[in-house]
C-alpha positions in Angstrom: 118.7 218.6 181.6 121.8 219.9 179.8 123.8 220.1 182.9 122.8 216.6 183.9 123.8 215.3 180.7 127.3 217.0 181.1 127.8 215.7 184.4 127.0 212.0 183.4 129.4 212.3 180.5 132.2 213.5 182.9 131.7 210.5 185.2 132.6 208.1 182.3 136.0 206.5 182.2 138.6 208.1 180.1 140.1 205.7 177.5 143.2 207.1 175.4 144.7 205.5 172.4 146.4 202.1 173.0 143.5 201.0 175.1 144.7 202.3 178.4 142.2 203.9 181.0 143.2 207.0 182.9 143.0 206.8 186.5 143.6 209.9 188.7 145.6 209.8 192.1 145.4 212.1 194.7 148.0 212.0 197.5 145.9 213.3 200.3 142.2 214.5 200.5 143.1 218.1 200.8 145.9 217.9 197.8 145.2 220.1 194.9 147.5 218.3 192.5 146.6 214.9 190.9 148.8 212.2 189.5 147.6 210.3 186.4 148.2 206.4 186.0 147.2 204.4 182.8 145.7 200.7 183.2 144.8 198.2 180.8 144.1 194.5 180.9 147.1 192.5 180.6 147.1 190.4 177.4 150.4 189.0 176.2 150.4 185.9 173.9 153.9 185.0 175.0 153.0 185.1 178.6 152.8 181.5 179.7 153.1 181.9 183.5 150.2 181.3 185.8 151.2 184.0 188.0 149.6 186.6 185.7 146.2 185.1 184.3 145.1 187.0 181.4 141.5 187.5 182.4 142.4 188.8 186.1 145.7 190.8 185.5 145.7 194.5 185.4 148.6 196.2 183.7 149.5 199.9 185.3 151.9 202.5 184.0 153.5 205.6 185.8 153.1 204.4 189.4 154.8 207.1 191.5 157.6 206.6 193.9 155.7 207.1 197.1 153.4 204.0 196.2 154.8 200.7 197.5 153.4 197.2 196.7 151.4 197.4 200.0 150.0 201.0 199.1 149.1 199.7 195.5 147.2 196.8 197.0 145.2 198.9 199.4 144.6 201.3 196.6 143.1 198.9 194.3 141.5 196.9 197.0 138.3 199.2 196.5 137.8 197.3 193.0 138.0 193.8 194.6 140.0 191.4 196.4 143.7 191.6 195.4 145.6 188.3 194.9 149.1 189.7 194.2 151.1 192.9 193.3 154.0 193.1 191.3 156.1 196.3 190.8 158.9 196.4 188.1 161.3 199.1 186.6 160.3 197.9 183.1 157.6 195.7 181.6 158.5 192.3 181.0 157.5 188.6 181.2 157.4 187.0 184.6 160.5 185.3 185.6 161.1 182.6 188.0 163.8 183.8 190.4 164.0 180.6 192.7 163.5 181.3 196.5 162.5 184.6 197.6 165.4 186.3 199.3 165.2 188.6 202.3 165.8 192.3 201.9 169.1 192.1 203.5 170.3 189.9 200.6 168.6 191.7 197.7 170.1 194.6 195.8 168.9 198.1 196.7 165.8 199.0 194.5 165.8 201.8 192.0 164.0 205.0 193.0 161.6 206.2 190.4 158.3 205.6 188.6 157.5 201.9 188.0 155.2 199.7 186.2 152.8 197.3 188.0 150.9 194.0 187.5 147.8 193.6 189.9 146.3 190.3 190.0 142.6 190.1 191.3 140.8 187.1 192.4 138.0 187.9 190.3 137.5 189.1 186.7 134.8 191.5 187.8 137.4 193.5 189.8 139.3 194.1 186.6 136.3 195.5 184.7 135.5 197.8 187.7 139.0 199.2 187.7 139.0 199.9 183.9 135.4 201.6 184.1 136.2 203.8 187.2 135.6 207.5 186.3 138.7 209.7 185.7 137.3 212.6 187.6 136.9 210.5 190.8 140.5 210.3 192.3 142.0 207.6 194.4 143.3 209.0 197.5 146.8 207.5 198.5 147.2 208.7 202.0 144.3 208.7 204.5 144.1 208.5 208.3 143.5 204.8 208.2 146.3 204.2 205.7 149.0 206.9 206.2 151.9 207.1 203.7 155.1 208.5 204.8 157.0 211.1 202.5 159.9 213.5 202.7 161.8 213.5 206.0 159.6 211.1 207.8 160.2 208.5 204.9 164.1 209.1 205.3 164.1 208.6 209.0 162.0 205.4 208.7 164.4 204.2 205.9 167.5 205.0 208.1 165.7 203.1 211.1 165.1 200.2 209.0 168.6 199.9 207.9 169.8 198.8 211.2 170.1 195.0 211.1 169.3 193.2 214.3 171.7 190.1 214.6 169.0 187.8 216.1 166.6 188.5 213.3 169.3 188.1 210.6 170.2 184.8 212.1 166.8 183.6 211.8 166.4 184.4 208.3 169.7 182.9 207.4 168.8 179.5 209.2 165.5 179.6 207.5 167.1 180.0 204.2 169.7 177.3 204.8 166.9 175.0 205.9 165.0 175.5 202.7 168.3 175.1 200.7 169.0 171.8 202.3 165.7 170.5 201.5 165.8 171.4 198.0 169.0 169.8 197.5 167.9 166.6 199.1 164.7 166.7 196.9 167.1 167.2 193.7 169.2 164.4 194.9 166.4 162.0 195.2 165.0 162.9 191.9 168.2 162.4 190.1 168.7 158.9 191.9 165.2 157.9 190.7 165.8 158.9 187.1 169.2 157.1 187.2 167.4 153.9 188.3 164.7 154.2 185.6 167.4 154.5 182.9 167.9 151.2 181.0 170.8 150.3 178.7 170.2 148.1 175.6 172.6 145.6 174.1 174.2 148.0 171.9 175.1 150.3 174.7 172.5 153.0 174.1 171.4 154.8 177.3 168.1 156.7 177.6 168.9 160.2 178.6 166.2 162.3 180.4 165.9 166.0 180.4 166.8 167.8 183.4 166.0 171.3 184.9 166.8 174.4 182.7 170.2 175.2 182.6 171.4 171.8 183.5 172.9 169.2 181.3 171.5 165.7 181.3 174.3 163.1 181.3 174.2 159.2 181.2 174.7 157.8 184.7 175.7 154.1 183.7 179.3 152.8 184.2 179.6 151.5 180.5 178.6 154.9 179.1 181.1 156.6 181.4 183.9 154.2 180.2 182.9 154.9 176.4 183.0 158.6 177.1 186.5 158.3 178.8 187.9 156.3 176.0 186.5 158.8 173.5 188.3 161.5 175.1 191.6 159.6 175.5 191.5 159.0 171.7 190.7 162.6 171.1 193.7 163.6 173.2 195.9 161.2 171.6 195.2 162.6 168.1 196.0 166.1 169.3 199.5 165.2 170.5 202.4 166.4 168.3 204.2 163.5 166.7 207.9 163.7 165.8 208.1 167.3 166.8 211.1 166.9 168.9 214.4 165.4 167.7 214.4 162.6 170.4 210.7 161.7 169.2 211.8 161.3 165.6 214.8 159.2 166.5 212.6 156.8 168.7 210.2 156.5 165.8 212.9 155.5 163.5 214.1 152.9 166.1 210.7 151.4 166.6 210.1 151.2 162.7 213.5 149.4 162.2 212.8 147.0 165.0 209.3 146.4 163.4 211.0 145.6 160.1 213.6 143.3 161.7 210.8 141.3 163.6 208.8 141.0 160.3 211.9 139.7 158.5 212.8 137.0 161.1 209.1 135.9 160.8 209.4 135.5 157.1 212.6 133.4 157.4 210.9 131.2 159.9 208.0 130.7 157.5 210.3 130.1 154.5 212.2 127.5 156.5 209.1 125.6 157.6 208.0 125.5 153.9 211.3 124.0 152.8 211.1 121.4 155.6 207.6 120.5 154.1 209.3 120.2 150.7 206.6 122.7 149.4 208.9 125.5 148.8 208.3 126.7 145.1 210.4 129.8 144.5 209.3 130.0 140.6 
């Protein structure tokens, strides 16, 4: 009875401080060495993205370099259907990076151990992965799922480094088509927002919030004129007055001409009052 109890205890999952469950990886069935990865349920309060649901996402540490996203997907598919796999150099929140670029236009990936976010279709798959016994290793390379390493992997990477012109042209055409479509949708959206904006009697314009990283500006003609006049007044205030000698001389001439004009206007007003016999100097 004692050996049976010991065997039963050894088949339990190994949980270390921090809530991580230890899983063993074995490169091939005949390999003696094992590699340890650490998994736990992904629970981050600041995570607002729907790409990592809190009840179906598994966070994995210490993923070896020979495990690609496809290998990790196949490796964890034994626990349930995998929705997505994301490998990163460091843990962090999900970032919307816009359209997915082809491998020809992405920078070279760093080689080394990575962290992963595995999203299952069901929460039961997450529980099964966390309760997997640590003494039952997950085999990475099998006959049905071969994984190349060493010289074979280098030869494969060298062969894939050659770019076929027709394939590259298809990728570029597809990307430009999607880019033009996004630009047309953006222009249509801005046009609709401009039509919905209404200006009241005092000249206030309702400004709607645009996409992240862009400034929302009023699109009415009156608002543009007011903005232009404001900039002109600001520019005029910044001009240097009477800095040069000719500016000082012109300013004096203008001031004298204005005084003479005012003097002539006063003389005409006094002559008019005298003609009306209403002049009272004292």
